[in-house]
C-alpha positions as CSV (number, residue, x, y, z in Angstrom):
1,M,8.9,-14.0,27.7
2,P,9.7,-13.1,24.1
3,K,11.2,-9.8,23.2
4,V,10.8,-7.8,20.0
5,E,14.0,-8.1,17.9
6,N,12.9,-6.1,14.9
7,A,10.2,-4.0,13.3
8,I,8.5,-4.1,9.9
9,I,6.7,-0.8,9.0
10,M,4.2,-1.0,6.1
11,A,4.5,2.1,3.9
12,A,3.6,1.1,0.4
13,G,0.1,2.3,0.0
14,L,-1.3,5.1,-2.3
15,G,-3.0,7.1,0.5
16,T,-5.9,8.0,-1.9
17,R,-8.1,9.3,0.9
18,M,-5.5,11.9,1.7
19,R,-5.4,13.4,-1.8
20,P,-4.4,15.9,-3.1
21,L,-1.8,16.0,-0.4
22,T,-0.5,12.5,-1.3
23,N,-0.2,13.3,-5.0
24,K,3.5,14.2,-4.4
25,I,4.2,12.7,-1.0
26,P,3.5,9.2,0.4
27,K,1.0,9.3,3.3
28,P,3.5,8.1,6.0
29,L,5.7,11.1,5.3
30,V,2.9,13.6,5.8
31,K,3.7,15.9,8.7
32,V,1.2,16.2,11.6
33,N,2.0,19.3,13.7
34,G,5.5,19.3,12.3
35,R,6.3,15.6,12.6
36,R,6.3,13.0,9.9
37,M,4.0,10.1,11.0
38,I,6.5,7.4,10.2
39,E,9.3,9.2,12.1
40,T,7.2,9.3,15.2
41,I,7.1,5.5,14.9
42,I,10.8,5.1,14.2
43,Q,11.7,7.3,17.1
44,G,9.4,5.5,19.4
45,L,10.9,2.1,18.4
46,N,14.4,3.5,18.9
47,K,13.5,4.7,22.4
48,N,12.4,1.2,23.2
49,G,15.7,-0.2,22.0
50,I,14.3,-1.5,18.7
51,T,16.7,-0.3,15.9
52,D,16.5,-3.1,13.4
53,I,13.6,-1.6,11.3
54,T,12.5,-2.5,7.8
55,V,10.3,-0.1,5.9
56,V,8.3,-1.7,3.1
57,T,7.7,0.9,0.3
58,G,5.8,1.0,-2.9
59,Y,4.2,4.3,-4.0
60,L,6.8,7.1,-4.4
61,A,9.3,4.7,-2.9
62,D,12.3,7.0,-3.4
63,K,10.9,9.6,-1.0
64,F,11.7,7.2,1.9
65,D,15.4,6.9,1.1
66,F,16.5,9.6,3.5
67,L,15.4,7.4,6.5
68,C,18.3,5.0,6.0
69,D,20.8,7.9,6.4
70,K,18.9,9.6,9.3
71,Y,18.3,6.5,11.4
72,A,20.9,3.7,12.0
73,G,19.4,0.3,11.5
74,V,16.7,1.3,9.1
75,S,16.5,-0.5,5.8
76,I,14.1,-0.4,2.9
77,I,12.4,-3.2,0.9
78,N,10.5,-2.1,-2.2
79,N,7.2,-3.9,-2.9
80,P,6.8,-4.1,-6.7
81,Y,3.3,-5.6,-6.3
82,Y,1.7,-2.8,-4.3
83,Q,-0.7,-1.7,-7.1
84,E,-1.7,-5.3,-7.9
85,Y,-2.3,-6.7,-4.4
86,N,-3.6,-5.4,-1.1
87,N,-1.0,-5.2,1.7
88,L,-0.6,-9.0,1.7
89,S,2.1,-8.3,-0.8
90,S,4.0,-6.0,1.6
91,L,4.4,-8.7,4.2
92,Y,5.2,-11.2,1.4
93,V,8.3,-9.3,0.3
94,A,9.4,-8.8,3.9
95,R,8.5,-12.3,5.1
96,H,12.1,-13.4,5.6
97,K,12.4,-10.6,8.2
98,L,9.8,-12.2,10.5
99,K,11.1,-13.5,13.9
100,N,10.1,-11.9,17.3
101,T,8.7,-9.0,15.3
102,I,6.5,-6.0,15.7
103,I,4.5,-5.0,12.5
104,L,3.1,-1.6,12.2
105,D,1.5,0.7,9.6
106,G,3.5,3.8,8.9
107,D,0.6,6.2,8.7
108,Q,-0.3,6.5,12.3
109,L,0.9,8.4,15.4
110,I,2.2,6.6,18.4
111,D,3.1,8.8,21.3
112,N,2.8,6.3,24.2
113,L,6.1,4.5,24.3
114,Q,4.6,1.6,26.2
115,V,2.7,0.6,23.1
116,L,6.1,-0.2,21.5
117,N,7.5,-2.0,24.6
118,P,9.6,-4.9,23.2
119,V,8.6,-7.3,26.0
120,F,5.4,-9.2,25.3
121,D,3.9,-12.6,26.2
122,K,1.9,-13.8,23.2
123,S,1.3,-12.8,19.6
124,G,-1.5,-10.4,19.1
125,Y,-2.8,-7.0,18.2
126,A,-3.1,-3.7,20.0
127,G,-6.6,-3.0,20.9
128,T,-8.7,-0.5,23.0
129,W,-12.0,-1.3,24.5
130,V,-15.1,0.3,22.9
131,N,-18.7,0.2,24.1
132,Q,-20.3,2.1,21.2
133,W,-20.5,1.2,17.5
134,T,-17.5,1.7,15.3
135,D,-16.9,0.6,11.7
136,E,-13.3,-0.4,12.6
137,W,-12.3,-4.1,13.0
138,I,-13.4,-5.3,16.5
139,M,-11.8,-8.1,18.4
140,H,-13.8,-10.1,20.9
141,A,-11.8,-11.8,23.6
142,D,-12.4,-14.3,26.5
143,D,-11.7,-13.5,30.1
144,N,-8.0,-14.2,29.6
145,G,-7.7,-11.7,26.7
146,N,-7.5,-14.4,24.0
147,V,-9.1,-13.4,20.7
148,V,-12.1,-15.6,20.0
149,S,-13.5,-13.7,17.0
150,C,-13.2,-10.5,15.0
151,D,-15.8,-8.4,13.2
152,R,-14.2,-6.8,10.1
153,D,-17.3,-4.7,9.3
154,G,-17.4,-3.0,12.7
155,G,-19.1,-3.7,16.0
156,E,-19.4,-2.7,19.7
157,K,-18.5,-4.0,23.1
158,G,-15.1,-5.3,22.0
159,Y,-11.5,-4.2,21.3
160,R,-10.9,-1.9,18.4
161,L,-8.0,-3.4,16.4
162,Y,-5.0,-1.2,15.6
163,S,-2.3,-1.9,13.1
164,V,0.3,-2.6,15.7
165,S,0.9,-6.3,16.3
166,K,3.7,-8.4,17.9
167,W,4.6,-11.9,16.8
168,T,6.6,-14.6,18.5
169,A,9.3,-16.3,16.4
170,S,7.2,-19.6,16.2
171,D,4.1,-17.8,15.1
172,S,6.2,-15.7,12.6
173,T,7.4,-18.9,11.0
174,K,3.8,-20.0,10.4
175,L,2.7,-16.5,9.3
176,A,5.5,-16.3,6.8
177,D,4.6,-19.6,5.2
178,L,0.9,-18.9,5.1
179,V,1.4,-15.4,3.6
180,E,3.6,-17.0,0.9
181,D,0.9,-19.5,0.2
182,E,-1.8,-16.9,-0.1
183,F,0.4,-14.7,-2.3
184,K,1.2,-17.5,-4.6
185,A,-2.5,-18.4,-4.8
186,Q,-2.9,-14.8,-6.1
187,N,-5.3,-13.7,-3.4
188,R,-4.9,-10.1,-4.4
189,D,-7.6,-8.4,-2.3
190,I,-6.8,-9.6,1.2
191,Y,-4.9,-7.9,3.9
192,W,-2.0,-9.7,5.5
193,D,-4.0,-9.6,8.8
194,D,-6.6,-11.7,7.2
195,V,-4.2,-14.6,7.2
196,A,-4.0,-15.1,10.9
197,M,-7.3,-13.5,12.0
198,F,-9.7,-15.0,9.5
199,K,-8.2,-17.6,7.1
200,Y,-6.2,-19.7,9.6
201,P,-7.3,-18.6,13.1
202,N,-6.9,-22.2,14.4
203,Q,-3.2,-22.0,13.8
204,F,-2.7,-19.0,16.0
205,N,-3.6,-18.2,19.6
206,L,-3.8,-14.4,19.4
207,T,-4.2,-12.1,22.4
208,V,-5.2,-8.4,22.8
209,H,-2.4,-6.1,23.7
210,T,-4.5,-3.5,25.5
211,V,-3.8,0.1,24.8
212,G,-5.6,3.4,25.8
213,P,-8.0,5.1,23.5
214,N,-5.6,7.9,22.7
215,D,-2.3,5.9,22.6
216,I,-2.5,5.3,18.8
217,I,-4.0,7.8,16.4
218,E,-4.9,6.6,13.0
219,I,-5.4,9.3,10.3
220,D,-7.5,7.8,7.5
221,S,-8.6,10.9,5.6
222,L,-7.8,14.5,4.8
223,D,-10.7,15.7,7.1
224,E,-9.2,13.7,10.0
225,L,-5.8,15.3,9.3
226,K,-7.4,18.8,9.3
227,A,-9.0,18.1,12.6
228,L,-5.5,17.4,14.1
229,D,-3.5,20.0,12.3
230,S,-5.1,23.3,11.3
231,S,-2.3,24.1,8.9
232,Y,-4.0,21.9,6.3
233,K,-7.4,23.5,6.6
234,T,-7.4,24.9,3.1
235,V,-5.9,21.9,1.4
236,G,-8.2,20.5,-1.3
237,E,-10.5,23.5,-1.3
């Protein structure tokens, strides 16, 4: 079985739905109940023996510099294209780091260490089963857990996709080449996840890495943050 050798954390975005909080601090550095989101991820990776961690920055990039001093093995790559492209550009600038790799967004909370377990069987995304409608990306899988389709506009009776994915070295090679092709073709609006999930699905055999409904908490807006941390209740009022 492959084993995760390194991690790439996406942290370049503007975090516009968290304004005015993110006017002066990038979203992954926002504290939730006293803990910075990105640090919960780094600490969880470290506890799983994953110390080679690349943080891809863009907006307010210098705010992340302290992480390199605080955590051994953390390095930073700046994405100069973050305002011109969607997050395809973040994986493009870090594509040479891809091997047996876990890729994560920096603006989420991961408290279940099993989600970050370095041992995995096939490339794929973390997902939790949902029966009711959600507007999140929904993966549909066969009886063996292999992804057969994905609804980007929402759905039900499938696996909600989370921004935690693990890639084998062989799939990483293909992913890096295809991301480079799409970037050079100036496909500015696509996510890097579009490459394997929608544009070239026949080149990958993705699986669902099943997680529980509370294992990963994505915080997409200021209202969602307030619901988790009452210290922000007056922000923006």
